[in-house]
TIMI-2910 file (N, C-alpha, C, CB; in pm, 1 decimal, decimal comma, always signed):
<rs>
+----------+----------+----------+----------+----------+----------+----------+----------+----------+----------+----------+----------+------+
!      n_x !      n_y !      n_z !     ca_x !     ca_y !     ca_z !      c_x !      c_y !      c_z !     cb_x !     cb_y !     cb_z ! resn !
+----------+----------+----------+----------+----------+----------+----------+----------+----------+----------+----------+----------+------+
!  -1007,0 !  -1131,3 !   -189,5 !  -1029,3 !  -1086,3 !    -58,2 !   -866,9 !  -1113,3 !    +50,0 !  -1178,8 !  -1184,5 !     -3,1 !  Met !
!   -896,6 !   -958,7 !    +93,6 !   -797,2 !   -940,4 !   +200,7 !   -844,9 !  -1081,7 !   +290,4 !   -812,6 !   -772,0 !   +289,8 !  Ile !
!   -755,8 !  -1128,8 !   +363,4 !   -787,1 !  -1185,2 !   +464,9 !   -746,2 !  -1115,3 !   +675,5 !   -716,3 !  -1317,6 !   +408,0 !  Asn !
!   -831,5 !  -1179,2 !   +695,6 !   -803,3 !  -1146,4 !   +840,4 !   -683,9 !  -1098,7 !   +922,4 !   -827,3 !  -1240,6 !   +893,2 !  Gln !
!   -595,6 !  -1170,9 !   +874,6 !   -426,5 !  -1141,4 !   +950,0 !   -359,7 !  -1006,2 !   +838,6 !   -288,1 !  -1336,8 !   +931,3 !  Glu !
!   -430,3 !   -957,4 !   +742,4 !   -316,4 !   -879,8 !   +650,7 !   -391,9 !   -732,0 !   +705,4 !   -314,6 !   -919,6 !   +436,9 !  Thr !
!   -529,1 !   -814,3 !   +780,0 !   -626,0 !   -686,0 !   +704,1 !   -582,4 !   -659,6 !   +939,9 !   -892,7 !   -741,2 !   +581,1 !  Lys !
!   -571,5 !   -725,3 !   +957,6 !   -522,1 !   -662,3 !  +1082,0 !   -405,7 !   -587,0 !  +1097,5 !   -507,9 !   -747,3 !  +1165,4 !  Gln !
!   -354,7 !   -618,8 !   +994,6 !   -122,0 !   -567,4 !  +1023,2 !   -196,0 !   -404,2 !   +900,3 !   +114,2 !   -780,8 !   +862,6 !  Asp !
!   -315,2 !   -464,5 !   +854,8 !   -296,5 !   -266,2 !   +742,6 !   -365,6 !   -178,3 !   +801,5 !   -374,1 !   -239,9 !   +557,8 !  Val !
!   -473,2 !   -201,3 !   +888,8 !   -542,7 !   -145,7 !   +942,7 !   -475,8 !    +16,0 !   +986,2 !   -581,8 !   -240,2 !  +1037,0 !  Leu !
!   -401,6 !    -72,1 !  +1159,1 !   -302,9 !    +19,0 !  +1215,7 !   -249,1 !   +101,5 !  +1113,9 !   -194,6 !    -50,2 !  +1284,0 !  Pro !
!   -160,1 !    +72,2 !  +1039,7 !    -47,0 !   +170,3 !   +954,3 !   -159,6 !   +254,0 !   +899,3 !    +67,8 !    +88,5 !   +816,0 !  Arg !
!   -276,7 !   +209,6 !   +761,9 !   -360,2 !   +276,4 !   +763,4 !   -421,4 !   +393,3 !   +846,4 !   -405,9 !   +211,4 !   +752,3 !  Leu !
!   -449,4 !   +310,3 !   +943,2 !   -442,5 !   +503,6 !  +1072,0 !   -388,2 !   +541,7 !  +1078,1 !   -446,2 !   +552,4 !  +1201,5 !  Arg !
!   -263,9 !   +566,1 !  +1092,9 !   -119,7 !   +584,6 !  +1157,0 !    -87,0 !   +667,4 !   +984,7 !     -6,0 !   +393,4 !  +1220,5 !  Lys !
!   -149,6 !   +671,4 !   +899,6 !    -53,4 !   +745,8 !   +766,1 !   -191,0 !   +827,6 !   +756,5 !    +16,2 !   +631,4 !   +589,9 !  Ile !
!   -337,7 !   +757,1 !   +817,8 !   -441,7 !   +858,7 !   +853,0 !   -381,0 !  +1018,7 !   +903,0 !   -530,4 !   +787,2 !   +978,8 !  Glu !
!   -353,1 !   +990,2 !   +994,1 !   -315,6 !  +1092,8 !  +1100,9 !   -157,1 !  +1121,3 !  +1011,6 !   -308,8 !  +1017,7 !  +1298,3 !  Gly !
!    -82,3 !  +1134,3 !   +972,2 !     +4,3 !  +1159,9 !   +886,5 !    -77,8 !  +1248,3 !   +778,8 !    +69,8 !  +1031,3 !   +839,3 !  Gln !
!   -180,0 !  +1207,9 !   +695,1 !   -260,9 !  +1280,5 !   +577,5 !   -277,5 !  +1436,8 !   +688,0 !   -451,6 !  +1173,7 !   +517,6 !  Ile !
!   -322,4 !  +1409,2 !   +836,7 !   -402,2 !  +1496,8 !   +879,2 !   -301,2 !  +1648,3 !   +887,5 !   -468,7 !  +1435,7 !  +1020,9 !  Arg !
!   -177,5 !  +1572,9 !   +961,2 !    -70,9 !  +1617,3 !   +979,6 !    -17,1 !  +1756,6 !   +890,4 !     -1,4 !  +1505,9 !   +965,7 !  Gly !
!    -53,8 !  +1685,9 !   +726,6 !    -14,7 !  +1785,5 !   +685,0 !    -97,8 !  +1839,7 !   +619,6 !    +77,2 !  +1777,8 !   +636,2 !  Ile !
!   -175,8 !  +1839,8 !   +652,2 !   -313,2 !  +1901,5 !   +652,6 !   -316,6 !  +2069,7 !   +735,4 !   -418,8 !  +1779,2 !   +741,6 !  Gln !
!   -254,3 !  +2059,6 !   +889,6 !   -238,9 !  +2104,3 !   +958,0 !   -118,6 !  +2207,7 !   +861,4 !   -228,8 !  +2017,2 !  +1071,2 !  Arg !
!    +21,7 !  +2105,1 !   +896,3 !    +74,1 !  +2263,4 !   +824,4 !    +81,6 !  +2344,7 !   +658,1 !   +219,0 !  +2261,8 !   +855,5 !  Met !
!     +7,6 !  +2318,2 !   +602,3 !    -47,6 !  +2369,0 !   +501,7 !    -72,7 !  +2433,1 !   +574,1 !   -124,4 !  +2325,2 !   +418,6 !  Val !
!   -186,7 !  +2474,3 !   +600,5 !   -269,0 !  +2574,0 !   +667,7 !   -226,3 !  +2627,1 !   +741,7 !   -361,0 !  +2549,7 !   +716,2 !  Glu !
!   -101,1 !  +2607,1 !   +883,4 !    -31,2 !  +2716,1 !   +862,7 !    +83,0 !  +2760,8 !   +832,1 !    -39,2 !  +2755,1 !   +921,6 !  Lys !
!   +109,2 !  +2695,1 !   +709,8 !   +181,9 !  +2781,5 !   +598,2 !   +321,8 !  +2749,2 !   +691,4 !   +121,6 !  +2978,4 !   +568,4 !  Glu !
!   +363,5 !  +2637,6 !   +663,5 !   +492,5 !  +2593,7 !   +696,9 !   +571,1 !  +2540,2 !   +554,5 !   +476,4 !  +2475,4 !   +813,1 !  Arg !
!   +707,1 !  +2565,5 !   +618,3 !   +783,8 !  +2584,0 !   +507,7 !   +770,7 !  +2414,7 !   +440,0 !   +950,9 !  +2647,3 !   +555,7 !  Tyr !
!   +799,1 !  +2458,5 !   +333,3 !   +760,6 !  +2328,8 !   +154,0 !   +832,5 !  +2311,6 !   +215,1 !   +764,1 !  +2325,8 !    -39,1 !  Cys !
!   +966,1 !  +2287,2 !   +241,5 !  +1068,1 !  +2145,0 !   +260,6 !   +995,8 !  +2062,2 !   +316,9 !  +1202,5 !  +2150,5 !   +350,0 !  Ile !
!   +932,7 !  +2093,2 !   +498,9 !   +911,4 !  +2054,1 !   +600,0 !   +767,2 !  +1953,4 !   +539,1 !   +904,0 !  +2178,9 !   +710,6 !  Asp !
!   +679,5 !  +1986,8 !   +464,5 !   +557,9 !  +2006,1 !   +391,9 !   +609,4 !  +1832,1 !   +298,2 !   +545,1 !  +2199,4 !   +283,7 !  Ile !
!   +698,0 !  +1898,2 !   +172,2 !   +722,9 !  +1747,7 !   +101,9 !   +801,7 !  +1649,6 !   +153,6 !   +780,1 !  +1755,1 !    -20,9 !  Ile !
!   +909,2 !  +1683,3 !   +264,2 !   +941,5 !  +1553,5 !   +377,6 !   +833,3 !  +1504,2 !   +425,1 !  +1021,7 !  +1586,9 !   +507,5 !  Asn !
!   +698,5 !  +1521,7 !   +503,4 !   +603,5 !  +1452,3 !   +572,0 !   +521,4 !  +1404,4 !   +435,2 !   +519,4 !  +1547,4 !   +691,6 !  Gln !
!   +496,3 !  +1499,3 !   +303,3 !   +404,6 !  +1360,9 !   +265,0 !   +490,7 !  +1310,4 !   +175,6 !   +245,0 !  +1376,5 !   +195,1 !  Val !
!   +614,7 !  +1306,7 !   +201,9 !   +722,1 !  +1156,4 !   +144,7 !   +684,3 !  +1070,0 !   +176,2 !   +860,0 !  +1124,8 !   +182,2 !  Thr !
!   +725,7 !  +1096,6 !   +312,9 !   +730,0 !   +983,1 !   +406,8 !   +593,4 !   +883,7 !   +354,5 !   +717,2 !  +1045,8 !   +581,3 !  Ala !
!   +444,8 !  +1001,9 !   +355,4 !   +354,7 !   +902,5 !   +405,4 !   +324,2 !   +843,6 !   +223,8 !   +197,6 !   +982,3 !   +518,6 !  Ala !
!   +381,6 !   +864,7 !   +147,3 !   +386,8 !   +819,1 !    +51,0 !   +456,8 !   +652,1 !    +79,3 !   +453,2 !   +923,6 !    -32,5 !  Gln !
!   +595,3 !   +676,2 !   +148,4 !   +702,1 !   +551,9 !   +140,2 !   +583,0 !   +460,1 !   +227,7 !   +894,9 !   +579,7 !   +231,7 !  Arg !
!   +526,1 !   +499,8 !   +331,3 !   +440,5 !   +426,7 !   +402,1 !   +342,2 !   +402,9 !   +364,9 !   +419,4 !   +457,2 !   +492,4 !  Ala !
!   +228,4 !   +424,4 !   +223,7 !   +141,8 !   +348,3 !   +171,3 !   +180,7 !   +247,5 !   +112,6 !    +76,3 !   +401,0 !   +105,1 !  Leu !
!   +307,8 !   +309,0 !    +49,5 !   +356,7 !   +215,6 !    -68,7 !   +446,1 !    +71,9 !    +21,4 !   +484,3 !   +327,4 !   -192,3 !  Asp !
!   +434,6 !    +50,5 !   +118,1 !   +467,4 !    -13,1 !   +231,7 !   +345,4 !    -93,7 !   +228,4 !   +497,5 !    +74,5 !   +358,6 !  Gln !
!   +194,7 !    -67,3 !   +281,9 !   +117,0 !   -100,8 !   +267,8 !    +36,5 !   -203,9 !   +190,6 !   +109,7 !    -35,8 !   +270,6 !  Val !
!    +76,4 !   -142,9 !    +19,8 !   +122,5 !   -218,4 !    -77,1 !   +152,2 !   -293,1 !    -77,7 !   +174,5 !   -204,3 !   -124,8 !  Ser !
!   +256,2 !   -294,1 !    -90,2 !   +343,7 !   -371,8 !   -103,1 !   +305,9 !   -544,5 !    +11,0 !   +478,4 !   -267,4 !    -66,9 !  Leu !
!   +303,9 !   -499,6 !   +145,8 !   +245,8 !   -607,4 !   +247,4 !   +120,8 !   -720,4 !   +145,0 !   +149,1 !   -498,8 !   +400,8 !  Glu !
!    +29,0 !   -605,5 !   +131,5 !   -127,6 !   -671,8 !    +66,3 !    -62,3 !   -751,8 !    -75,0 !   -276,0 !   -512,4 !     +7,3 !  Val !
!    +21,8 !   -696,0 !   -133,5 !    +53,3 !   -758,2 !   -233,4 !   +161,1 !   -868,0 !   -200,8 !    +88,7 !   -665,5 !   -326,8 !  Met !
!   +224,1 !   -914,6 !   -121,9 !   +280,7 !  -1031,8 !    -82,5 !   +155,5 !  -1131,7 !    -37,4 !   +388,6 !  -1000,8 !    +33,9 !  Lys !
!   +104,3 !  -1078,6 !     +8,3 !     -0,9 !  -1180,2 !    +62,6 !   -151,7 !  -1234,2 !    -36,8 !    -55,0 !  -1100,0 !   +203,4 !  Arg !
!   -163,2 !  -1126,0 !   -130,3 !   -199,3 !  -1165,2 !   -224,8 !   -108,2 !  -1262,8 !   -283,9 !   -228,7 !  -1072,1 !   -287,8 !  His !
!     +2,4 !  -1263,3 !   -328,5 !    +99,1 !  -1357,2 !   -368,9 !    +81,9 !  -1478,3 !   -330,5 !   +212,9 !  -1327,6 !   -335,0 !  Ile !
!    +60,2 !  -1502,2 !   -183,0 !    +98,0 !  -1579,9 !    -69,9 !    -41,0 !  -1648,0 !    -71,1 !   +149,3 !  -1495,9 !    +73,1 !  Glu !
!   -141,1 !  -1647,5 !   -158,4 !   -239,3 !  -1677,9 !   -114,4 !   -341,2 !  -1674,1 !   -257,0 !   -264,3 !  -1589,6 !     +7,9 !  Ser !
!   -386,2 !  -1580,0 !   -306,9 !   -467,5 !  -1591,7 !   -398,3 !   -409,1 !  -1652,1 !   -533,3 !   -522,4 !  -1470,7 !   -409,8 !  Cys !
!   -294,1 !  -1591,8 !   -571,5 !   -191,5 !  -1655,7 !   -662,1 !   -134,7 !  -1771,2 !   -659,3 !   -101,9 !  -1597,9 !   -667,2 !  Val !
!    -77,3 !  -1829,5 !   -539,2 !    -53,8 !  -1968,1 !   -496,3 !   -194,1 !  -2031,7 !   -518,0 !     +1,9 !  -1980,3 !   -338,2 !  Ala !
!   -301,2 !  -2038,0 !   -494,5 !   -394,0 !  -2113,0 !   -520,8 !   -458,6 !  -2137,0 !   -612,9 !   -448,5 !  -2102,6 !   -470,7 !  Asn !
!   -421,1 !  -2017,4 !   -730,1 !   -460,7 !  -2016,9 !   -884,2 !   -376,6 !  -2071,7 !   -965,8 !   -479,0 !  -1892,6 !   -940,1 !  Ala !
!   -267,9 !  -2102,9 !   -949,0 !    -87,6 !  -2173,3 !  -1000,9 !   -154,6 !  -2302,7 !   -932,5 !   +118,3 !  -2091,8 !   -903,9 !  Ile !
!   -217,9 !  -2332,7 !   -814,3 !   -166,5 !  -2516,0 !   -817,2 !   -348,4 !  -2536,1 !   -862,8 !    -87,3 !  -2626,0 !   -593,7 !  Lys !
!   -394,3 !  -2481,7 !   -906,6 !   -556,8 !  -2515,2 !   -906,8 !   -561,9 !  -2477,0 !  -1094,5 !   -683,0 !  -2377,3 !   -768,2 !  Ser !
!   -539,7 !  -2415,6 !  -1148,7 !   -511,0 !  -2384,1 !  -1279,3 !   -407,8 !  -2349,9 !  -1385,0 !   -557,2 !  -2323,7 !  -1283,2 !  Asp !
!   -258,2 !  -2325,1 !  -1310,8 !   -206,1 !  -2288,6 !  -1354,7 !   -142,2 !  -2154,6 !  -1337,3 !   -248,9 !  -2318,7 !  -1416,1 !  Gly !
!   -251,9 !  -2026,6 !  -1328,7 !   -287,0 !  -1936,1 !  -1306,7 !   -219,2 !  -1843,5 !  -1397,0 !   -284,0 !  -1925,0 !  -1190,7 !  Gly !
!   -269,3 !  -1867,1 !  -1520,3 !   -239,5 !  -1778,5 !  -1586,5 !   -288,8 !  -1668,6 !  -1615,8 !   -223,1 !  -1811,7 !  -1652,8 !  Gly !
!   -424,6 !  -1584,4 !  -1615,2 !   -514,0 !  -1509,0 !  -1570,3 !   -444,4 !  -1391,9 !  -1456,4 !   -621,9 !  -1607,1 !  -1514,7 !  Pro !
!   -408,5 !  -1483,7 !  -1311,9 !   -362,5 !  -1383,8 !  -1164,8 !   -295,3 !  -1328,2 !  -1203,5 !   -302,6 !  -1425,1 !  -1036,1 !  Ile !
!   -195,8 !  -1397,8 !  -1299,8 !    -64,0 !  -1362,2 !  -1331,7 !    -23,0 !  -1233,6 !  -1341,4 !    -33,2 !  -1411,3 !  -1434,6 !  Ile !
!    -88,3 !  -1313,7 !  -1489,0 !   -142,5 !  -1105,0 !  -1573,8 !   -154,2 !   -996,6 !  -1507,3 !   -301,4 !  -1071,9 !  -1637,8 !  Gly !
!   -327,5 !  -1022,4 !  -1417,6 !   -342,0 !   -901,4 !  -1326,5 !   -227,4 !   -876,6 !  -1232,7 !   -465,2 !   -914,9 !  -1242,6 !  Glu !
!   -114,9 !   -960,7 !  -1178,2 !    -46,0 !   -948,6 !  -1033,4 !    +69,2 !   -861,7 !  -1182,4 !    +14,7 !  -1145,8 !   -897,3 !  Leu !
!   +106,5 !   -899,6 !  -1254,7 !   +219,1 !   -862,9 !  -1352,5 !   +181,6 !   -661,8 !  -1365,0 !   +191,3 !   -980,3 !  -1541,3 !  Met !
!    +73,4 !   -724,3 !  -1422,8 !    -34,8 !   -493,2 !  -1406,4 !    -67,2 !   -469,3 !  -1326,3 !   -184,4 !   -422,2 !  -1468,9 !  Glu !
!    -39,3 !   -512,9 !  -1211,7 !    -74,6 !   -423,9 !  -1089,2 !    +67,1 !   -419,2 !  -1064,4 !   -180,7 !   -482,1 !   -958,5 !  Thr !
!   +170,0 !   -470,8 !  -1066,9 !   +321,2 !   -425,4 !  -1047,9 !   +357,5 !   -360,4 !  -1093,7 !   +406,8 !   -479,0 !  -1060,1 !  Ile !
!   +357,9 !   -297,8 !  -1260,0 !   +373,7 !   -228,9 !  -1325,2 !   +330,8 !    -59,4 !  -1311,6 !   +335,9 !   -296,5 !  -1402,5 !  Tyr !
!   +171,7 !    -93,5 !  -1311,5 !   +145,0 !    +34,4 !  -1181,7 !   +205,2 !   +107,1 !  -1089,0 !    +83,1 !     +7,7 !  -1102,0 !  Lys !
!   +243,2 !    -34,1 !   -997,7 !   +304,2 !     -8,1 !   -863,6 !   +461,0 !    +70,8 !   -873,8 !   +317,3 !   -162,1 !   -786,3 !  Phe !
!   +533,5 !    +34,9 !  -1019,4 !   +660,4 !    +56,8 !   -974,8 !   +707,8 !   +209,8 !  -1054,4 !   +756,8 !    -84,7 !  -1013,7 !  Ile !
!   +589,3 !   +260,0 !  -1150,4 !   +577,4 !   +409,0 !  -1225,0 !   +575,7 !   +488,9 !  -1145,4 !   +467,7 !   +444,1 !  -1306,4 !  Arg !
+----------+----------+----------+----------+----------+----------+----------+----------+----------+----------+----------+----------+------+
</rs>
């Protein structure tokens, strides 16, 4: 589960990204220059990647660390590795 600190850090970022996405929609509606749209989409993707990395970091610091301490963490490490592989593709 996501903790309160992570939630407070991530929600404002997600709201900002939501605004970026609405801006991209307006750009498409107004038939703006393709490269400008692509640049905004790229910026939104990078911002989402940063949110993912922050959530992943906090997951490692809490859930993964606790699992390793309690039972060696085998399954949760496997789950984390699968998530990392998906993230980098």
